[in-house]
N, C-alpha and C positions, 0 to 999 in steps of 0.2 A: 309083524300080526296077520294072522290070517284073512281079516278084512280088506288087507292091502295086497295079497295074494295076486288077484287078477282085477281088472276093471269092470266097474258095474254099470251099466247103460240103466237108469232107473225107468227111461221110458218104455222100455220093452220089458217092465216087471208087471205081474198081475197085482190085483189088490193085496192079496195075501202074501206075497212076496215084498211086497213094497212095506208093509207093516213088518214083516219079520227083519227087514233091512234096516227098519227104523230103529227096532230094538238093538240090534246088533251094534248100529252106529251109536246109539245111547250109553250101551256097555262100553264102548270104546271110549268115548269121552270121559266117562267114569276111571275107567283105568289109567288114561293119559292124567287126569286129575290127580289121581293117588300119586303116578310116579313124578309129576312135577312137584307138588309137593313134597313130597320124598327129598328130591333133590334140593327144593330151596329151602328146607330146614336143614339140611347139610351143610349148604351154604354159608347160611347165618350162623352155624356152630362153630364153624372153622374159622370164619373170615370177621364174625360179628355183624350186628344188625346195619350199621351205619354202611359199611362196606359192602356190605350184600345189596343193600338199596342200589349205592352208587353202579354195583356191577351189572344189578337188572335195568336201570335207566340207559346204561351205556351199550349192553348186550342185547336186550329187547326192547328199547326203547320206549320203555314204561315211563307214566310218571311217577314223582317222587311218592306221592300219596298212595297211588296205585300199588306201588313196590311194596311200601311199607305195610299197608294194609297184608297183601301177599305172604308176607314173610311172617306176621303176625298170625295169619290164619294156619300157615305151614306148621308154625310151633306148635299151635293149639291141637292140631289134627294128630303131630307124632307123640302127644302124650295122652291118644286114645287109639290105641292099637287095635279094638276091635271095630271101632269107626272106619279106620284108615284100611284094614283090609277087605272091609263090606264095599267101600267105596271102589278098591283095588278089583273088586269081585264083580263091580258093576251091579249089585243088589240095590245100591241107594245112588242118587244123583249129588253132584256137587253141591247142590243147593241144600239135600239133607246135610250134608255133611257140615256144612258151614251151620247151619241151625244147631247142632246137636254138640260142635265145639263151641260156638257161642255161648249156648246152655250151660256148658261144663264149669263154664266161668263165674261160677256161684258167687252171688254176694255173701259177705258175712253174714252167718248165723242160719245160711240155708244148708239141707242136706245136700250131700253129692247126689248127681244125676244117675237114674238107675239107666246106665248105657245099653244094655242087654232089653230091655223095655222099651226104649227109645227107637233101637235099630229095628226091632220088631215092628214098631208100628211105621217107621221109613220104609220098610219093604213093603207095604201095603196101602200106605197113602201118598197121594200127591203132592208136593212140595206146600200147595197154598192149605190144604187141609192139615199137613203135617205141623204147620206152625202154628195151629191154633193147639195141636197135640202138646207140643214145647210148651206152650203156656200153662196150659193145664197143670202137665207135669210140674214146673218149677212153683205153681202156686199152692200145689199139693204138698211140696216137699220144704216149702218156705217156711223159716225158724220162725219162733215166736216175738224175736225182736225185730218187729215190724220197722222201728223208728230208726234202727242202724240199717235196715235193709235199703230203706228210703233213701236215707244219708247217702248211703254208697252209690245208688242210682242215680239221684239229683247232681252228684259229683262229674256225673259222665255226660251232661246236658252240653248239647254245644249246637251252634246253628253257622253253617258256612254256605257262603254262595261264591261264585267265580265266573266271571266274565269270559267267555266262549271267544274266538278269531272273528267269528261272523258280528260278534257287540251281544249277542244274547245272555242272559245270565243263567246260570245253573244254581240250584239251592238243594243243600242238605240239612236235615235238622234231626236231632235226637233227644229225648225227653221222657222223664220219669212217666209212670204209668196214670197219675191223674192228671197230672199236666197235659200230658198228649190225648188221653182222654177228652178235656174240654175245650184242647184247640179242635180235636176232630167235631166233636159236637158242634161249634162255634161256625166251623167252615162246611158243615153240611147243612146248617140253617141257613146261610147265605146262599149256597150252591142252591137249594130247593129253589129259593125265593128268586133267583135268576133264572131257574128252569122253567118256573111259573110264566115269567114275562116273556119268553123266548117265542119267536116266529115258528110253529110246530114244522112248518114246511124248511126251514133254515137254522135248524140247533146247532149248538156248539156239540164239540165232543165232551166226554167227563172231564180228560184232563185241563182242557181249555178252562171249562167251568170253574174246575178247583182253583186253577190260578187265578181267574177274574174273582172269587171269591175272597184269594188271600190279597189280592188289591185293594178290593172293596173293604175288609177289615183292617187293611194296614195304613191305607191313605186317608179313606173318608169317615174313619173313626166308629162306623156302624158295628156294634158289638165290643168296641173297644174299652166305652167308657161313657159316662152321662156327667151332664153339665156340672157335677158336684164334684166331678173326681174320683165318685166310688165306680167299685166294679161293676162293670156290666152282668147281668143274671146269664148264666148259661146253665140251659136244661142239660142235667145229666142224671143219669138213671143210677142210682145206689141202692142195692141190695142188703136186707139186712135182716137176721134172726130175731124173733121178739122172745126172751125168756120168761114165760108167764110166772116163772117160780119168783125171780128174783125181779120182776116189772122191769126188764130193762133190755136194750137192742145189744146183740152181740154179732160178730163175725160179718161184720160190715164190709162189702166189696161192690167193686164195679160190675158191669154185666159180662166181663170176660173172667171172672173169676178171681181177679187181682184183689188181694186183702187190703182192707185200709186200717191204718193206725188211728187210735181216737184222737190224736191232735189233727190227721188229716180231715176225718169227717166233723169235727169242730169247724174248722178252716173254710172248709166246703160251704155248710150250714150258714156261714156269716156271708159269704160273697158269689153265693151262686146258687140257683133255683133247683133245690133236689126234685126229682121227681120220686115221689113215696112208691117203694116197690113191697109194702107189708101188705100182704093180702088176707083179707077176710072174706073169705067166700060166702061167707052167709049175708054181707051188706050189697055184692053186686054178683050176680050170677056170669061164672066162663063159661057157661055151656050154654049157648043161645039159641041150638037149633036153628030152624029156618026162619026164627023171626027178625034175623039182622044179618045181612051179609057180611058185611065188614067187621074186623076184628076192634074191640075197645081198645082204649089207653093200657087198661090191666091187663088184658089179653096179650097186647104187644110186648109189655112190660115181662109177662111171663115167660113167653117165646124168646126172649131177646136173653133170659136167664139159661134157658132150657137147652136152645140150642146155638147160642153164643153168638151166632150171626148167620149167612148163609149157608146152609146143610151142604151147597153143591160145590164151592169155592172157598168157605170162609169168610167172604168179606164182612166187615163190619154191618152188625146188626141197625146202624142209622142208615144203611143203603137199601135196605131188605124190605121186600112185601111180605104180609101175612097170607100165603098161600094155601088155599082148599086142596087138599091132598086128593079126596073126591071131589070133582069140580061142584061149585054151586049148581050149574046146568044141569048136571047130572043127579040132584038131588042130593048133594055134599051140604053138611051142617057146618055152622060156624063156631064149632068147637074146639077146645085145645087139644084132643087128641086128632082130629081133622085137620089142623093147621100147622105151619112148617115156614120157616123164613127162606125166603129164597131173594138174591139182587134180580135186577132186571134180566141180565143176561142169561143167568141159569134158569129164571121163570122162561124164557123164550126158547131153552134148549127143551122145555117141555112141550110146548105149542107146536115149534117148530121143527124138531127133529126126534121126537117122540121118547125123550128122555122121561122116565119114571121115578117117584120117589117111593123108596122102600124104607124099611124099617128093622133095623138090623137085632141080633138077639142080644144086644146090650140094650135096646132100648130106644137108639139112637136112630135118627131119619138122615137118609143118604141118597144122593141123587143118582139114580144109575143111568149109565149111556147105553144105547143101543149098539149092536155090533158095529153096526156101519150106517152112520147117522147120514141122510140127505145133506146137501147143503143150504145153510140158514139164508133166505133173500134177505135182499138189501133192505134194511128197515132203520130208517133215523131214530125210532121209538126206543132200540133197542136198550139203549145205554143210559136212559133216564135215570135221575136218583131220586125221583119222589116216591115215596112211600104209599101205599093202598090203605 
C-alpha cells in the first residue's frame, strides 16, 4: 500500500499534514479489517468454524472466545457485500461495519435492514452517534409481533466474568432492552448518590464509580429488594401516546424508541415506578421563559424522548444535563426549543473548546466541533454523572 511506501516522521508534520495522515491511517485500518474479515470467512468456509478457531488460536495467539467472535463477525460481513465494500474503501470504520452486521441479524418478525440507508448514515456519523441511528432504524422496522421479538432477544441474555492473570475480574453482560434499561437506571441512581458523597477534590473516575455502584447493588442489597422480598422500585421513563377516540394508551416505548409489548408494560407497572411521560401541556407549562433556570422533570422527560440522549456522543439520557443552547447568562430561556441534552464531557466541549450546538435541516440538534480546538484543562469535574 502507498501508506508504507516511505517512513513518515510524524514529529515533522504540520497540524494539517498530521490530520491528513490520521485520515489515511484510518482508511488503511478499515481496508486491513476488510481484507482480514474476507480471509477469516474463507478460512471458516473451507475448514469449518471449529478448526478455524483452533487455527486462529495457534497462528495468531487469539483467545478461543475472541477467535470465535471474529469468525462470526466475518461471516455476517460476507453476507453484506455493500458494507464489506464500504469498509474496504475506507468510507466506514470497522466499528460501523460491526454495528451494521449485528443489526442485519434481525429478530423474527422484523423487516430486513435498509443497508443503503445504514451506509449513508455511517459515512457521515461517528460510531457512537451511529449506534443510536441503528437502534432507531431497527425500532422503526420492527415487526408487529413484539412478544416473539422480545422472546428472541431474551434468549440471547448472558452474563459472564473471567479472572485475569493479575487477579482482577472482567465482566460482560447482554440483556434485552427492558432489562438493560432497568439495570442502567438502577446503576445510575446509585452512581449519582456516590458522586454526591465524594470529596470534590478526590473524585473517582466514572468507570470506578459505576464499578462501585454495581458492588453496592450486588452485595449490600441497595435497590435489590426490600424486606418483604418484593421488587425494589426502579424509576424508568416510559413514553406512550393516548388515543382520545378509544380512551387508551398505545405505542408504549422506552426513551430510546424501543417499543414495549402490552405484557411488558403490565409487568413494569407491577414492579417498577414508571415516570409518566403523558404530557398535557395545559396542566404544566413547558416554556418557562426566564422565570426558572433549571428544566422541570417533565421538560427533561420530553428532552429524553426528543434527543434520545447526549446530542454530542449519544450517551444515555440518564447521564445528561439539560443545557441552554443560548446560555442563561446571555438571556437564554428555559424553553424546550432552547434546551438540549448533553453529557458532562460534551458540555465541557462547549465551555472549554468552543463547540457549538447546531440545528440540522431535520430539526435535530447536534454538537459541532471547532476546526482545531484548544486542549481541555485538567478538570476533575468533567466526567461527573449528576444531572442538572
